[in-house]
C-alpha positions as CSV (number, residue, x, y, z in Angstrom):
1,X,-18.3,-10.5,-7.9
2,X,-19.1,-8.0,-10.5
3,X,-15.6,-7.9,-11.6
4,X,-15.6,-11.2,-13.1
5,X,-18.0,-9.7,-15.6
6,X,-15.2,-7.8,-17.0
7,X,-13.8,-9.5,-20.2
8,X,-10.1,-8.9,-19.1
9,X,-10.6,-10.4,-15.8
10,X,-13.1,-13.2,-15.9
11,X,-13.0,-16.4,-14.2
12,X,-9.2,-16.9,-14.7
13,X,-8.6,-13.3,-13.5
14,X,-10.2,-13.8,-10.6
15,X,-8.3,-17.1,-9.7
16,X,-5.0,-15.3,-10.2
17,X,-6.1,-12.8,-7.5
18,X,-7.0,-15.6,-5.2
19,X,-3.7,-17.2,-5.6
20,X,-1.9,-13.8,-5.0
21,X,0.0,-13.2,-1.8
22,X,0.1,-9.7,-1.0
23,X,2.1,-7.6,1.8
24,X,0.7,-4.3,3.0
25,X,3.1,-2.2,5.0
26,X,1.0,0.2,7.3
27,X,-2.5,0.4,8.2
28,X,-2.9,3.9,8.1
29,X,-4.2,6.5,5.8
30,X,-2.9,4.8,2.8
31,X,-3.4,1.3,4.3
32,X,-6.9,1.3,5.1
33,X,-8.1,1.8,1.9
34,X,-5.7,-0.5,0.1
35,X,-6.6,-3.3,2.6
36,X,-10.3,-2.7,2.2
37,X,-10.2,-3.1,-1.3
38,X,-7.8,-5.7,-1.8
39,X,-9.8,-7.9,0.9
40,X,-13.3,-7.1,-1.1
41,X,-11.7,-8.1,-4.3
42,X,-10.6,-11.5,-3.2
43,X,-6.9,-11.3,-3.0
44,X,-6.2,-14.7,-1.6
45,X,-3.3,-13.9,1.1
46,X,-3.0,-10.4,2.6
47,X,-0.2,-9.8,5.2
48,X,-1.0,-7.0,7.6
49,X,2.5,-5.2,8.7
50,X,2.0,-2.3,11.3
51,X,2.9,-1.8,14.7
52,X,1.2,1.3,15.7
53,X,-2.0,1.9,18.0
54,X,-5.1,3.8,16.9
55,X,-4.9,7.6,18.0
56,X,-7.9,10.3,17.7
57,X,-6.0,12.2,15.2
58,X,-6.0,9.2,12.8
59,X,-9.7,9.0,12.5
60,X,-10.6,11.5,9.7
61,X,-8.5,9.6,7.4
62,X,-8.1,5.9,8.7
63,X,-11.5,4.8,7.7
64,X,-11.3,1.4,9.3
65,X,-11.3,2.7,12.8
66,X,-13.6,4.3,14.9
67,X,-13.5,6.2,18.2
68,X,-13.9,3.0,20.3
69,X,-10.6,1.6,18.8
70,X,-8.3,4.3,20.2
71,X,-5.4,2.9,21.9
72,X,-6.2,-0.6,20.3
73,X,-3.3,-2.2,17.8
74,X,-4.2,-1.1,14.3
75,X,-3.3,-4.8,12.9
76,X,-5.7,-6.4,15.6
77,X,-8.4,-3.9,14.5
78,X,-7.9,-4.3,10.7
79,X,-7.7,-8.2,11.3
80,X,-11.1,-8.4,12.7
81,X,-12.8,-5.8,10.4
82,X,-11.4,-7.3,7.2
83,X,-12.1,-10.7,8.4
84,X,-15.8,-9.8,8.5
85,X,-15.5,-8.3,5.2
86,X,-14.4,-11.4,3.3
87,X,-14.0,-14.4,5.3
88,X,-12.8,-16.6,2.4
89,X,-9.3,-15.0,2.3
90,X,-6.2,-15.7,4.4
91,X,-5.1,-12.6,6.6
92,X,-1.6,-12.8,8.4
93,X,-1.0,-10.2,11.1
94,X,2.6,-8.8,11.4
95,X,2.4,-6.5,14.6
96,X,6.0,-5.5,14.4
97,X,8.2,-2.5,13.1
98,X,9.4,-3.0,9.9
99,X,13.2,-2.3,9.8
100,X,16.6,-3.4,8.3
101,X,16.8,-6.3,10.4
102,X,13.3,-8.1,9.6
103,X,12.3,-6.8,6.2
104,X,13.8,-9.6,4.0
105,X,12.3,-12.2,6.3
106,X,8.8,-10.6,6.6
107,X,8.1,-10.2,3.0
108,X,9.6,-13.3,1.5
109,X,6.9,-15.4,1.3
110,X,4.8,-12.6,-0.6
111,X,4.4,-12.3,-4.2
112,X,3.8,-8.2,-4.2
113,X,4.5,-5.5,-1.7
114,X,2.5,-2.6,-1.2
115,X,4.2,0.1,0.9
116,X,1.6,2.4,2.5
117,X,3.9,3.8,5.5
118,X,4.5,7.1,6.3
119,X,8.2,7.8,6.3
120,X,10.8,7.8,4.0
121,X,13.3,5.5,6.2
122,X,10.8,2.6,6.0
123,X,10.3,3.2,2.2
124,X,14.1,2.8,1.7
125,X,14.2,-0.3,3.5
126,X,11.3,-1.8,1.8
127,X,12.5,-0.7,-1.4
128,X,16.0,-2.4,-0.8
129,X,14.3,-5.7,0.3
130,X,12.0,-6.1,-2.7
131,X,15.3,-5.3,-4.8
132,X,17.1,-8.4,-2.9
133,X,14.0,-10.4,-3.0
134,X,13.0,-9.8,-6.8
135,X,9.6,-8.6,-5.5
136,X,7.5,-6.0,-7.4
137,X,6.7,-2.8,-5.1
138,X,3.6,-0.8,-5.2
139,X,4.6,2.6,-3.8
140,X,2.5,5.5,-2.6
141,X,2.9,8.9,-0.5
142,X,0.6,11.6,0.4
143,X,0.9,15.1,1.7
144,X,-1.9,17.9,1.9
145,X,-3.8,17.6,-1.3
146,X,-1.4,15.6,-3.5
147,X,-0.2,11.9,-3.8
148,X,2.4,10.1,-5.6
149,X,2.0,6.9,-7.2
150,X,4.9,4.2,-8.9
151,X,5.2,0.9,-9.5
152,X,9.0,-0.3,-8.6
153,X,11.1,-3.5,-9.3
154,X,8.6,-4.8,-11.6
155,X,10.4,-7.7,-13.9
156,X,13.8,-5.9,-13.6
157,X,12.5,-2.2,-13.9
158,X,13.7,0.7,-12.0
159,X,13.3,1.2,-8.1
160,X,13.1,3.9,-5.8
161,X,16.9,4.6,-5.5
162,X,17.0,5.4,-9.6
163,X,14.8,8.4,-8.8
164,X,16.1,9.2,-5.2
165,X,19.5,7.6,-4.6
166,X,19.5,8.3,-0.9
167,X,16.8,9.0,1.6
168,X,16.6,12.7,2.4
169,X,17.1,13.9,6.0
170,X,13.9,13.4,8.2
171,X,13.9,17.3,9.1
172,X,13.9,18.1,5.6
173,X,11.0,16.3,4.4
174,X,7.5,17.4,5.4
175,X,4.8,15.1,7.1
176,X,1.4,14.8,7.6
177,X,1.6,15.0,11.5
178,X,3.3,18.5,10.8
179,X,1.7,19.8,7.6
180,X,-1.5,18.0,7.6
181,X,-3.4,16.1,4.8
182,X,-6.9,16.3,3.5
183,X,-8.8,13.1,4.7
184,X,-10.2,12.0,1.6
185,X,-6.5,12.4,-0.3
186,X,-5.1,8.9,1.3
187,X,-8.6,7.3,-0.1
188,X,-7.8,8.5,-3.4
189,X,-4.3,7.3,-3.6
190,X,-4.9,4.5,-1.6
191,X,-7.5,3.2,-4.1
192,X,-5.0,3.7,-6.7
193,X,-2.4,1.8,-5.3
194,X,-5.0,-1.0,-4.9
195,X,-5.6,-0.9,-8.5
196,X,-2.2,-1.1,-9.5
197,X,-1.6,-4.1,-7.3
198,X,-4.6,-5.9,-9.1
199,X,-2.7,-4.6,-12.3
200,X,0.6,-6.2,-11.4
201,X,-1.2,-9.5,-10.4
202,X,-2.9,-9.6,-13.7
203,X,0.3,-8.8,-15.5
204,X,-0.6,-5.4,-16.9
205,X,0.8,-2.6,-14.8
206,X,0.5,1.0,-16.0
207,X,3.1,2.8,-14.1
208,X,6.3,0.9,-14.6
209,X,9.4,3.5,-14.8
210,X,6.8,6.1,-14.2
211,X,5.9,8.4,-11.2
212,X,2.6,9.9,-11.3
213,X,1.8,12.9,-9.2
214,X,-1.9,13.0,-8.4
215,X,-3.3,16.5,-7.5
216,X,-6.9,16.3,-6.2
217,X,-7.4,20.1,-6.3
218,X,-7.0,20.3,-9.7
219,X,-7.9,17.1,-10.6
220,X,-4.6,16.5,-12.7
221,X,-2.1,13.7,-12.7
222,X,1.3,14.4,-14.2
223,X,3.6,11.6,-15.2
224,X,7.3,11.5,-15.3
225,X,9.3,8.9,-16.6
226,X,12.6,8.1,-15.2
């Protein structure tokens, strides 16, 4: 791998990536690039957590899937394609809806959690489970032309509730399905989430106690300390 040629990764860094166990929640717009890049970079164990099926409306941004996959389980399709991309890693399928009843059990055997889900209710469940389990959490969200990115609960750092103590009402929060998103935006933000995941594995995260707001129209990144 070309990344081994980088002085700050090398063979020892690649061994850390190989030994890492990462849970990715959501195999949708954010999850697709996260999964593809973590797989390609050789993360040793990746858990795929999603309960949904591929819909035609997904295809402009969820680039793991094609029209032939419409109606199929995302976890099954993603598992098949990622296995072909890198057969030398371990992929674990969790074809379930993550909620308060199973989050802790699902996530307990992973080192790092990457949240690519699409709703605030699940984000808070994931956040709270990571705090309980003392797991670092890579957080991301997207809407229209913008995205957000943060690293929560890293060696005692702050978490989602330190920014927003309570989840907003679902009817008060715009969603991609209602307000739209440019197909490229989850690719950009998801790739950044994958990079931050690698940074945590290599023990050099850049967004601890910092929320990054990415505007893809102006190419600006605003960092807010919290």
